[in-house]
N, C-alpha and C positions, 0 to 999 in steps of 0.2 A: 509418402510424406514429401511435401514441397515446402521450401523455406522462402519467406519474404525477406527476412533478415536473420541475423544470428539469434534473435530473441523471439521471432514470430514464425510459427509453422502452421500449415494447414493440410488437411487430408480430405479428399473426396471419397466418401463411402457410397459408391454408386449402387451397389446391390441393396444396401439398406435405405438409400434415398436421402442421405444428409451429408453435410460438410462440417468438419470441426476445425476450429482455430485454437491454438494455444499461444498465449503471450506470457513469456517468462520475465520476471523482474530481477533475475540474477545479475550480479555485478562481478567485477574481477575479484579474484581470490584475496588480494591484499585489502580491498575495501571491506570484504566480508570479515576478514580477520580484525580489521580496525573496529568494526561494529561490535564484534564479540568482545574485544578488549575493553571497549567503552562500557558494554553491558556488565562485564565482570567487575570492573572498577566501581561503577555506579552502585552495583549491588553490595559490594564491600563497604562503601560509604554508608549506605543505608543500614547495614549490619552494625556498624560502629555507632550510628545515631540511636538505633534501638537499644544497644547495650548501654549507652549513656542515659537514655530515658529510664531504663530499668534499674540503673545503679547511680542514684543521685549523689551518693557520697563521693564518687569520682569527680563529678562536676563541682561539688562543694570545694574540693581540694584545688581544682583548677582555678575557679573564680568564686571566692566566698562573698562577693559584694551583692549577689542576688539571692532572693529567697527560692526555696524549692518550687514554689508555685510558679514563679516567673520563669525559672529554668524549664520546667515541664511545659508551660505554655509555648515558650520559644521552640523547644524541640518538637512539639506536636505540630506547630505551624510549619516548621522546616520539613518535617517528615511528610506532611501532606503535599508540599511541592516536590519533594523527592519521589514520592509514590507516583505522582502524575508523570514525571519524566522517566521513571522506571518502566511504567506501562508503555509510554511512547517508544522508547528505544527497544524494548522487548518485542513490541509489535513490528517495528521496522526490521529487526534482525530476523524474526520468524518469516516475515513477508519475503525478504531477500533470500532466505535459505530454502523455504518450502512453498512459497506462494506461487500462484499463477492465475491468469484470467483465461477462462474457457468459454468459447462461443460455439454454439451448435446451431446450424441453419438447416431446417427441414423444409418441406414443401409449404408449410403454413406458418411457421414461427421461427423466431430467433430466441435461443436460450442463452442467458448470460450468467456466468458464475465466477465470482471473485473469491478464491479460496486460499486458505493456508493449510496445506496437507489435505485431509479429507473434510475439513470444516469450512463451510461456506454455504451461502444460500443461493440457490438458482432462481432466476427470475425469467419468466416467459413473456415474450412480446409477439403479438400477431404481426406477420409481415405486412399485411395490408394497412396497418396503422403506423408503420415506421415511415417517417418523412424527414427530409432535410438532413441527410448525412453530411456532416461538415467537420473540418479540422478546426480545433479551438486553441491552437498554440499561439500565445501572444509573442510578438516579435520584440518586445522591449526587454531590457536587461535590468529591470527594477529589482529591488531587494527581495520582495515577495516572490517574484518569478525565479530568481536565482535560488532562493531557499527551498522552494517546492520542487525544484529540479535537481537538488543535491541527492547524493546516494544515501544520506542519513535520514531521508524523509520518504514516506510511502509515495508521495507525489500526487499530482492531479491527472485526470484523464485528458487525453489529447484529441479524441474523436467523439463527436456527439451526434445524437439524432433526437428528433421530436417524436414523442409517443403520447398521444392523447393529452396534449398540453403540458407534458413533462419533458424535461431535458435529461436524457440518459447518456452517461459517459462510459467510454471504454478506452483501453490502451494507456495505462498509467506510464508517464515519463517516456513516451516514445519520442524519437527525434522527428524532425519535420519530414525527412525522406521516408522514414519508417511509417509515419502516419499517412503520408500520401499513398504509399504502396498498399497499406492495409485498407485504406478507404477505397481505393480503386478496385481491389480484389473483392471487398465486401459488397460494393455496389454491383459488380458483375454477378456475384453469387445471389444477391437479393433479387435480381431480375430474372434469374434462371428458374425454370420450373423443375425442381429436383426430382 
């Protein structure tokens, strides 16, 4: 096993005739703990909201100025937003804890799989149709760029290639130096006849 960075490794399986790359999304332990704390607190908030939705008399005591129908409507709308963000933070936590990107290069194809644990769909791309391998990291520090680069987001891919008029991305949240090293290694391996 060879390491491109502390997050990216690759191995040549010469006897079997392929090369594999693993890109890990793991973050420092304190960041993972912070995500877990956020997920737990957010889940508890949702539990309180569901309790209030099911027990209208508690809400009536807190604020008697609204009807039961108005309170239910408010809570249902609020819970829909809560559920959306619960899904988002759970997905990020699982991605950071058990996720990985797997790339397998054989003589004829590139297989790409983005998975959380055992769950993920592998896509195959014929090597002859892969064109224009490029780094797609923007150099600005705009709000959207900062947010998608944060540890509380799954993030965007950093390396792209064209495949039959589609743009395919790999390497979520890689630094510029990691992206350059991975691109260089991938280009070399794509040119080899394994």
